[in-house]
N, CA, C and O of each residue as an XYZ file, in Angstrom:
352
protein
N      86.371     95.700    103.974
C      87.519     96.580    104.059
C      88.381     96.142    105.239
O      87.861     95.849    106.316
N      89.661     96.097    105.043
C      90.588     95.761    106.108
C      90.798     96.973    106.999
O      90.606     98.111    106.571
N      91.193     96.721    108.242
C      91.401     97.807    109.193
C      92.487     98.765    108.722
O      92.341     99.979    108.865
N      93.580     98.235    108.159
C      94.656     99.122    107.717
C      94.188    100.046    106.596
O      94.659    101.179    106.497
N      93.272     99.580    105.755
C      92.730    100.436    104.698
C      91.872    101.545    105.304
O      91.935    102.694    104.868
N      91.072    101.195    106.310
C      90.213    102.193    106.955
C      91.053    103.240    107.673
O      90.690    104.416    107.701
N      92.169    102.821    108.250
C      93.027    103.761    108.971
C      93.788    104.671    108.019
O      94.021    105.835    108.344
N      94.178    104.176    106.862
C      94.992    104.979    105.953
C      94.168    105.813    104.984
O      94.695    106.744    104.374
N      92.892    105.502    104.831
C      92.063    106.222    103.859
C      92.037    107.736    104.110
O      92.220    108.494    103.158
N      91.816    108.218    105.357
C      91.800    109.680    105.547
C      93.117    110.340    105.152
O      93.116    111.433    104.587
N      94.225    109.694    105.440
C      95.524    110.254    105.058
C      95.666    110.283    103.545
O      96.158    111.256    102.973
N      95.235    109.218    102.915
C      95.311    109.141    101.462
C      94.446    110.222    100.819
O      94.868    110.883     99.870
N      93.244    110.393    101.338
C      92.341    111.402    100.786
C      92.907    112.811    100.951
O      92.784    113.644    100.054
N      93.525    113.069    102.098
C      94.131    114.387    102.322
C      95.294    114.622    101.369
O      95.466    115.721    100.844
N      96.083    113.590    101.153
C      97.212    113.710    100.239
C      96.762    113.983     98.822
O      97.329    114.832     98.135
N      95.742    113.264     98.385
C      95.209    113.472     97.037
C      94.667    114.893     96.912
O      94.909    115.567     95.911
N      93.933    115.348     97.931
C      93.368    116.706     97.896
C      94.483    117.748     97.833
O      94.367    118.729     97.099
N      95.548    117.549     98.584
C      96.663    118.507     98.582
C      97.325    118.567     97.212
O      97.651    119.653     96.731
N      97.527    117.419     96.581
C      98.180    117.386     95.268
C      97.273    118.000     94.206
O      97.752    118.689     93.305
N      95.961    117.754     94.305
C      95.036    118.320     93.324
C      95.012    119.842     93.374
O      94.742    120.491     92.363
N      95.290    120.416     94.535
C      95.286    121.868     94.681
C      96.573    122.513     94.158
O      96.632    123.730     93.989
N      97.579    121.716     93.909
C      98.848    122.248     93.411
C      98.694    122.642     91.945
O      97.951    122.009     91.195
N      99.406    123.694     91.550
C      99.386    124.063     90.140
C     100.181    123.034     89.341
O     100.995    122.299     89.899
N      99.943    122.990     88.060
C     100.609    122.037     87.194
C     102.124    122.289     87.211
O     102.576    123.423     87.055
N     102.878    121.240     87.398
C     104.342    121.357     87.423
C     104.912    120.901     86.090
O     104.410    119.962     85.472
N     105.957    121.571     85.661
C     106.627    121.208     84.407
C     108.132    121.155     84.651
O     108.682    121.929     85.435
N     108.781    120.224     83.958
C     110.233    120.156     84.067
C     110.865    121.167     83.114
O     110.158    121.931     82.456
N     112.182    121.169     83.042
C     112.888    122.177     82.234
C     112.593    122.052     80.733
O     112.795    123.010     79.987
N     112.121    120.894     80.286
C     111.796    120.702     78.873
C     110.307    120.935     78.589
O     109.857    120.769     77.456
N     109.550    121.318     79.615
C     108.135    121.597     79.433
C     107.222    120.405     79.634
O     106.007    120.524     79.469
N     107.781    119.261     79.985
C     106.958    118.071     80.235
C     106.251    118.204     81.586
O     106.820    118.706     82.556
N     105.025    117.752     81.625
C     104.244    117.816     82.858
C     104.801    116.824     83.879
O     105.077    115.672     83.542
N     104.965    117.268     85.121
C     105.434    116.418     86.216
C     104.202    115.927     86.969
O     103.364    116.726     87.387
N     104.096    114.619     87.139
C     102.958    114.019     87.830
C     103.381    113.683     89.255
O     104.403    113.034     89.478
N     102.577    114.136     90.213
C     102.842    113.855     91.626
C     101.796    112.869     92.112
O     100.599    113.077     91.914
N     102.246    111.801     92.746
C     101.327    110.810     93.309
C     101.587    110.712     94.809
O     102.718    110.861     95.270
N     100.533    110.463     95.548
C     100.626    110.385     97.004
C     100.195    109.000     97.449
O      99.106    108.543     97.104
N     101.048    108.329     98.217
C     100.730    106.996     98.720
C     101.237    106.914    100.157
O     102.425    107.113    100.408
N     100.347    106.623    101.094
C     100.736    106.578    102.505
C     101.308    105.224    102.904
O     101.821    105.076    104.013
N     101.231    104.258    102.039
C     101.724    102.930    102.395
C     103.238    102.841    102.222
O     103.817    103.443    101.318
N     103.851    102.083    103.103
C     105.269    101.782    103.023
C     105.374    100.263    103.174
O     105.450     99.743    104.287
N     105.377     99.569    102.055
C     105.319     98.107    102.052
C     106.490     97.500    102.836
O     106.307     96.537    103.581
N     107.672     98.055    102.671
C     108.841     97.521    103.381
C     108.660     97.629    104.895
O     108.954     96.682    105.625
N     108.177     98.779    105.365
C     107.939     98.964    106.797
C     106.823     98.051    107.292
O     106.921     97.491    108.383
N     105.769     97.897    106.503
C     104.670     97.006    106.882
C     105.174     95.570    107.038
O     104.822     94.887    107.999
N     105.986     95.122    106.104
C     106.534     93.762    106.180
C     107.436     93.598    107.396
O     107.381     92.578    108.082
N     108.266     94.603    107.663
C     109.164     94.550    108.821
C     108.359     94.464    110.116
O     108.661     93.639    110.978
N     107.346     95.302    110.257
C     106.523     95.283    111.467
C     105.772     93.968    111.618
O     105.673     93.436    112.724
N     105.239     93.436    110.515
C     104.526     92.161    110.578
C     105.459     91.043    111.037
O     105.098     90.252    111.909
N     106.656     90.973    110.457
C     107.608     89.922    110.827
C     108.074     90.079    112.266
O     108.208     89.093    112.991
N     108.322     91.318    112.680
C     108.792     91.579    114.049
C     107.709     91.204    115.069
O     108.008     90.578    116.086
N     106.456     91.584    114.799
C     105.388     91.269    115.742
C     105.155     89.762    115.822
O     104.829     89.244    116.890
N     105.319     89.058    114.711
C     105.187     87.600    114.723
C     106.259     86.980    115.607
O     105.982     86.043    116.355
N     107.479     87.498    115.527
C     108.567     87.003    116.372
C     108.275     87.270    117.844
O     108.518     86.411    118.691
N     107.753     88.457    118.151
C     107.431     88.784    119.540
C     106.364     87.844    120.086
O     106.473     87.386    121.224
N     105.339     87.551    119.298
C     104.293     86.638    119.744
C     104.875     85.251    119.975
O     104.525     84.593    120.956
N     105.751     84.799    119.096
C     106.386     83.488    119.275
C     107.215     83.457    120.546
O     107.201     82.463    121.272
N     107.942     84.541    120.824
C     108.754     84.598    122.043
C     107.890     84.611    123.295
O     108.268     84.015    124.303
N     106.745     85.272    123.258
C     105.848     85.274    124.407
C     105.376     83.856    124.693
O     105.344     83.426    125.846
N     105.012     83.135    123.647
C     104.547     81.764    123.816
C     105.664     80.911    124.424
O     105.404     80.114    125.325
N     106.888     81.064    123.949
C     108.015     80.297    124.487
C     108.253     80.654    125.954
O     108.502     79.768    126.772
N     108.178     81.951    126.298
C     108.355     82.374    127.690
C     107.257     81.795    128.582
O     107.521     81.374    129.708
N     106.030     81.777    128.073
C     104.925     81.219    128.841
C     105.122     79.726    129.067
O     104.841     79.219    130.153
N     105.596     79.030    128.059
C     105.837     77.594    128.207
C     106.896     77.346    129.277
O     106.768     76.423    130.082
N     107.933     78.164    129.284
C     108.998     78.022    130.280
C     108.460     78.290    131.684
O     108.773     77.556    132.621
N     107.647     79.347    131.831
C     107.083     79.679    133.143
C     106.154     78.580    133.643
O     106.192     78.223    134.821
N     105.322     78.043    132.758
C     104.400     76.966    133.145
C     105.181     75.727    133.542
O     104.873     75.092    134.550
N     106.191     75.381    132.753
C     107.017     74.207    133.052
C     107.683     74.355    134.418
O     107.703     73.415    135.213
N     108.226     75.545    134.683
C     108.897     75.803    135.955
C     107.914     75.697    137.113
O     108.230     75.111    138.149
N     106.740     76.253    136.943
C     105.724     76.200    137.993
C     105.289     74.762    138.269
O     105.127     74.369    139.425
N     105.103     73.992    137.221
C     104.722     72.584    137.404
C     105.831     71.795    138.095
O     105.555     70.967    138.962
N     107.069     72.045    137.719
C     108.192     71.355    138.354
C     108.255     71.678    139.844
O     108.450     70.789    140.673
N     108.087     72.960    140.175
C     108.120     73.365    141.585
C     106.984     72.697    142.352
O     107.178     72.221    143.471
N     105.800     72.662    141.747
C     104.661     72.028    142.400
C     104.859     70.537    142.602
O     104.533     69.991    143.656
N     105.397     69.888    141.585
C     105.638     68.447    141.699
C     106.726     68.149    142.718
O     106.602     67.204    143.497
N     107.788     68.941    142.723
C     108.848     68.734    143.709
C     108.335     68.969    145.119
O     108.716     68.261    146.052
N     107.476     69.957    145.271
C     106.889     70.218    146.590
C     106.022     69.061    147.057
O     106.021     68.723    148.240
N     105.287     68.455    146.141
C     104.436     67.318    146.484
C     105.269     66.105    146.849
O     104.867     65.307    147.696
N     106.407     65.958    146.228
C     107.276     64.811    146.518
C     107.950     64.987    147.875
O     108.041     64.037    148.652
N     108.426     66.211    148.164
C     109.146     66.426    149.423
C     108.216     66.557    150.616
O     108.639     66.342    151.752
N     106.952     66.906    150.381
C     105.975     67.053    151.477
C     104.716     66.264    151.123
O     103.680     66.874    150.857
N     104.767     64.943    151.111
C     103.585     64.172    150.733
C     102.425     64.420    151.704
O     102.624     64.612    152.903
N     101.223     64.411    151.155
C     100.044     64.559    151.978
C      99.615     65.999    152.184
O      98.513     66.233    152.680
N     100.443     66.979    151.824
C     100.061     68.399    151.982
C      99.412     68.879    150.687
O      99.896     68.600    149.590
N      98.343     69.584    150.834
C      97.666     70.149    149.663
C      97.805     71.659    149.701
O      97.793     72.288    150.759
N      97.933     72.202    148.531
C      98.028     73.643    148.420
C      96.637     74.230    148.463
O      95.705     73.660    147.896
N      96.481     75.370    149.132
C      95.189     76.049    149.200
C      95.103     77.176    148.198
O      94.088     77.870    148.139
N      96.155     77.376    147.400
C      96.135     78.467    146.439
C      95.566     78.045    145.125
O      95.479     78.854    144.201
């Protein structure tokens, strides 16, 4: 079972129980109206998945920039002050 299924199951079960307790609904022509309950929102799930993927990619890019900057500073420091070692 996937985590999202485990998280949504209690909501789904409650929704089904609520609908089962409702009396039978009929439209103006006497046809039975069927009510279904679904807690999933596929469009929202896709949007969140794509957005979180973009955020992770941006974090990686930011980390690469920070590492590059730190290495450049360290190398420039070694060039301008030869023979000194950092204790950090």
